[in-house]
C-alpha positions as CSV (number, residue, x, y, z in Angstrom):
1,M,158.5,170.1,170.2
2,K,161.0,171.5,172.6
3,D,161.8,169.4,175.6
4,K,160.8,171.2,178.7
5,Y,163.6,169.6,180.7
6,T,166.4,171.2,178.6
7,K,166.4,174.5,180.4
8,P,168.2,174.7,183.8
9,Y,166.0,174.1,186.9
10,H,166.6,175.5,190.4
11,L,165.4,174.0,193.6
12,A,163.3,177.1,194.5
13,Y,161.5,176.8,191.2
14,V,160.9,173.1,191.7
15,K,159.5,173.6,195.2
16,N,157.1,176.2,193.9
17,K,156.0,174.0,191.0
18,F,155.3,171.1,193.3
19,K,153.3,173.4,195.6
20,L,151.1,174.4,192.6
21,M,150.6,170.7,191.8
22,G,149.7,169.9,195.4
23,S,146.0,169.7,194.8
24,R,146.5,167.1,192.1
25,Y,148.5,164.8,194.4
26,Y,146.6,165.4,197.6
27,I,144.1,162.6,197.5
28,P,146.4,159.9,196.0
29,L,149.1,161.0,198.5
30,R,146.8,160.5,201.4
31,L,145.9,157.0,200.2
32,L,149.6,156.1,199.6
33,K,150.5,157.3,203.0
34,S,147.8,155.2,204.6
35,V,148.8,152.1,202.7
36,I,152.5,152.5,203.7
37,K,151.5,152.8,207.3
38,Q,149.4,149.6,207.0
39,I,152.4,147.7,205.5
40,T,154.8,148.9,208.1
41,K,152.7,147.3,210.8
42,V,153.5,143.8,209.5
43,S,156.7,144.4,207.5
44,R,159.9,146.2,208.4
45,S,160.6,147.4,204.8
46,V,158.3,148.9,202.1
47,Y,159.2,148.8,198.4
48,V,157.4,151.4,196.2
49,L,157.5,151.8,192.4
50,D,156.4,155.1,190.9
51,S,155.6,154.1,187.3
52,G,156.0,157.0,185.0
53,G,157.2,159.2,187.9
54,G,158.9,161.7,185.6
55,E,160.7,164.4,187.6
56,G,159.7,162.8,190.9
57,A,156.8,165.1,192.0
58,L,155.1,162.3,193.9
59,I,158.2,161.1,195.7
60,Y,159.1,164.7,196.7
61,A,155.6,165.2,198.1
62,L,155.6,161.8,199.9
63,L,158.9,162.4,201.7
64,K,157.5,165.7,203.0
65,V,154.5,164.1,204.7
66,L,156.0,160.8,206.1
67,R,157.7,160.7,209.5
68,P,161.4,159.8,209.8
69,H,160.8,156.4,211.4
70,I,158.7,155.4,208.4
71,L,161.3,156.6,205.9
72,A,164.0,154.4,207.6
73,D,162.9,151.3,205.7
74,L,161.4,152.8,202.5
75,Y,162.9,151.9,199.1
76,I,161.5,153.9,196.2
77,V,162.1,153.4,192.5
78,N,161.2,156.0,189.9
79,L,160.6,154.4,186.5
80,D,160.3,156.6,183.4
81,I,161.2,156.6,179.7
82,N,162.2,160.3,179.6
83,L,165.9,160.4,180.5
84,N,165.9,164.1,180.9
85,A,163.1,163.9,183.5
86,L,165.1,161.3,185.4
87,K,168.2,163.5,185.4
88,F,166.0,166.2,186.8
89,A,164.5,163.8,189.4
90,K,168.1,162.9,190.5
91,Q,168.8,166.5,191.3
92,I,165.6,166.7,193.4
93,M,166.4,163.5,195.3
94,R,169.9,164.8,196.1
95,S,168.5,168.0,197.4
96,L,166.2,166.2,199.9
97,R,169.2,164.6,201.6
98,Y,167.3,161.7,203.2
99,E,170.1,159.2,204.1
100,C,167.6,156.8,205.7
101,C,165.5,156.4,202.5
102,T,166.8,154.6,199.5
103,F,166.1,155.9,195.9
104,D,166.7,154.4,192.5
105,L,166.0,155.8,189.0
106,I,165.3,153.3,186.2
107,H,165.3,154.4,182.5
108,A,162.8,152.0,180.8
109,D,159.4,151.9,179.1
110,V,156.6,151.7,181.7
111,Q,154.7,149.2,179.5
112,Y,157.7,146.7,179.8
113,P,159.0,147.1,183.4
114,P,162.3,145.3,183.9
115,F,161.3,143.7,187.2
116,R,160.3,140.2,188.4
117,K,156.8,139.4,189.5
118,D,155.8,140.6,193.0
119,A,158.8,142.9,193.2
120,F,157.1,145.8,194.9
121,D,154.6,146.3,197.8
122,I,153.0,149.3,196.2
123,I,153.0,150.7,192.6
124,T,151.7,154.2,191.9
125,S,150.8,155.3,188.4
126,L,149.5,158.9,188.4
127,E,148.1,160.1,185.1
128,V,150.1,157.7,183.0
129,I,147.7,155.1,181.6
130,E,146.1,157.6,179.2
131,H,149.5,158.0,177.5
132,V,150.4,154.3,176.9
133,D,149.6,152.5,173.7
134,D,148.1,149.3,175.2
135,D,146.2,150.1,178.5
136,K,145.2,146.5,179.2
137,A,148.8,145.3,178.9
138,Y,150.0,148.1,181.1
139,L,147.5,147.3,183.8
140,K,148.4,143.7,183.6
141,S,152.1,144.5,184.0
142,L,151.3,146.6,187.1
143,I,149.3,143.9,188.8
144,Q,152.0,141.3,188.1
145,T,154.8,143.5,189.4
146,T,153.1,144.5,192.6
147,K,152.8,142.3,195.7
148,K,149.8,144.1,197.2
149,Y,148.6,147.4,195.9
150,V,148.3,149.5,192.8
151,I,147.3,153.2,193.1
152,L,146.3,154.7,189.8
153,T,144.8,158.0,188.7
154,T,143.6,159.3,185.3
155,P,141.6,162.3,184.0
156,R,137.9,161.8,183.5
157,F,136.6,162.0,179.9
158,L,134.7,165.2,179.2
159,G,133.4,164.4,175.7
160,Y,136.7,165.4,174.1
161,I,140.4,164.5,174.5
162,R,141.9,167.4,176.4
163,S,145.6,166.8,175.3
164,E,147.3,165.8,172.2
165,E,149.6,163.5,174.3
166,H,146.7,161.4,175.5
167,K,145.9,158.2,173.6
168,R,142.6,158.0,175.2
169,E,140.5,159.2,178.2
170,Y,138.0,157.2,180.2
171,S,134.4,157.6,181.3
172,Y,133.3,155.7,184.4
173,K,131.8,152.9,182.2
174,S,134.8,152.5,179.9
175,L,137.2,152.3,182.8
176,L,135.0,149.7,184.5
177,S,134.9,147.7,181.2
178,V,138.7,147.6,181.0
179,L,139.0,146.4,184.6
180,E,136.3,143.7,184.2
181,N,137.8,142.4,181.0
182,L,141.2,142.2,182.7
183,R,139.6,140.2,185.6
184,K,138.7,137.4,183.2
185,N,142.4,136.5,183.1
186,I,143.7,137.9,186.5
187,D,142.1,137.7,189.9
188,F,142.2,141.0,191.8
189,D,139.9,143.4,193.6
190,Y,139.5,147.1,193.0
191,H,137.9,150.3,194.3
192,L,137.1,153.1,191.8
193,Y,136.4,156.6,192.9
194,T,136.1,160.1,191.3
195,Y,137.5,163.2,193.0
196,Q,137.9,166.9,192.2
197,P,141.5,167.9,193.2
198,A,140.8,171.6,193.6
199,I,137.8,171.2,196.0
200,H,139.4,168.4,198.0
201,F,142.6,170.4,198.4
202,I,140.8,173.6,199.6
203,Y,138.7,171.6,202.0
204,S,141.8,169.9,203.4
205,R,143.4,173.3,204.1
206,R,140.3,174.9,205.6
207,Q,141.9,174.9,209.1
208,L,144.4,177.4,207.9
209,F,141.8,180.1,207.8
210,S,141.0,181.8,211.1
211,S,137.4,182.8,210.2
212,K,134.9,180.2,211.4
213,I,132.3,181.5,208.9
214,F,134.8,181.0,206.0
215,R,135.5,177.5,207.1
216,K,131.8,176.7,207.3
217,I,131.3,178.1,203.8
218,I,134.2,175.9,202.4
219,G,132.7,172.9,204.3
220,L,129.3,173.6,202.8
221,L,130.7,173.8,199.3
222,F,132.4,170.4,199.8
223,L,129.2,168.8,201.0
224,I,127.1,170.0,198.0
225,R,129.8,169.1,195.5
226,N,127.6,166.3,194.1
227,I,124.6,168.6,193.5
228,T,124.4,169.7,189.9
229,I,124.2,173.4,190.7
230,G,127.0,173.2,193.1
231,R,129.2,171.4,190.5
232,L,128.5,174.0,187.9
233,I,129.2,177.0,190.1
234,F,132.0,175.8,192.5
235,E,133.9,173.1,190.7
236,Q,136.3,173.0,187.8
237,P,135.0,170.1,185.5
238,K,138.3,169.9,183.7
239,G,140.0,168.8,186.9
240,E,137.9,165.8,187.8
241,R,139.8,162.5,188.0
242,F,139.5,158.9,188.7
243,L,141.3,157.2,191.6
244,L,141.7,153.5,191.3
245,L,143.0,151.2,194.1
246,I,143.8,147.7,193.0
247,L,144.3,145.0,195.7
248,K,146.1,141.9,194.8
249,S,145.8,138.8,197.1
250,R,148.9,136.9,198.2
251,Q,147.7,133.8,196.4
252,N,146.9,135.6,193.2
253,K,147.6,133.7,190.0
254,S,146.6,134.3,186.4
255,K,143.8,132.1,185.3
256,G,145.1,129.2,183.3
257,D,148.5,129.2,185.0
258,K,149.8,125.9,186.1
259,V,150.1,125.4,189.8
């Protein structure tokens, strides 16, 4: 299989690509932005790890929505096993020219992150867990490496595996089962949501349309998204995803660890 990163990339192409992917990142990005603002109220610096960040799409989008005073104390690490993707991410980071924000690119396996425990305030993992061999070990490593939060997304199982690169996909029950089994050994809290990137993204941009009637129609479609007929007509089932927020307490220790 030919590596998609071998051909030359130009900044104009990159920006266009990330705009097309904006609907996929919109909901996790809003959550990440909110969490960063909460941390900056009590801490001057924020350390973020993007696990499996690839070419840096999330970092690029994040820096476009955060204000300069928040960027001043933001340290971001992009961890990925694909060296070509990291080289591509390096070019993107240089193009942004944010002197007040610190970046670092780490070439390593996301299942074995080369960091000490509680190294980061926030860890993001967007559509990565379905690619790893051992999902439980991967989740455990994320929780151990973070100090406070883990933000994770993964496609919802539709009755078939939609990509050859996916080791597995999750239904609501199967993902809950993984989390509950993990809680037998590690203490943490979590919130699990489902979201439809396309509908949420359109609804979030409804103010761009001048027609009040059109905005009301978009708002109505958003409100009836949980009705079966509405889902069949207006949504794209293949796009539905899970959004998982894991909260780790400051006193968190693995059960069985010596104090």
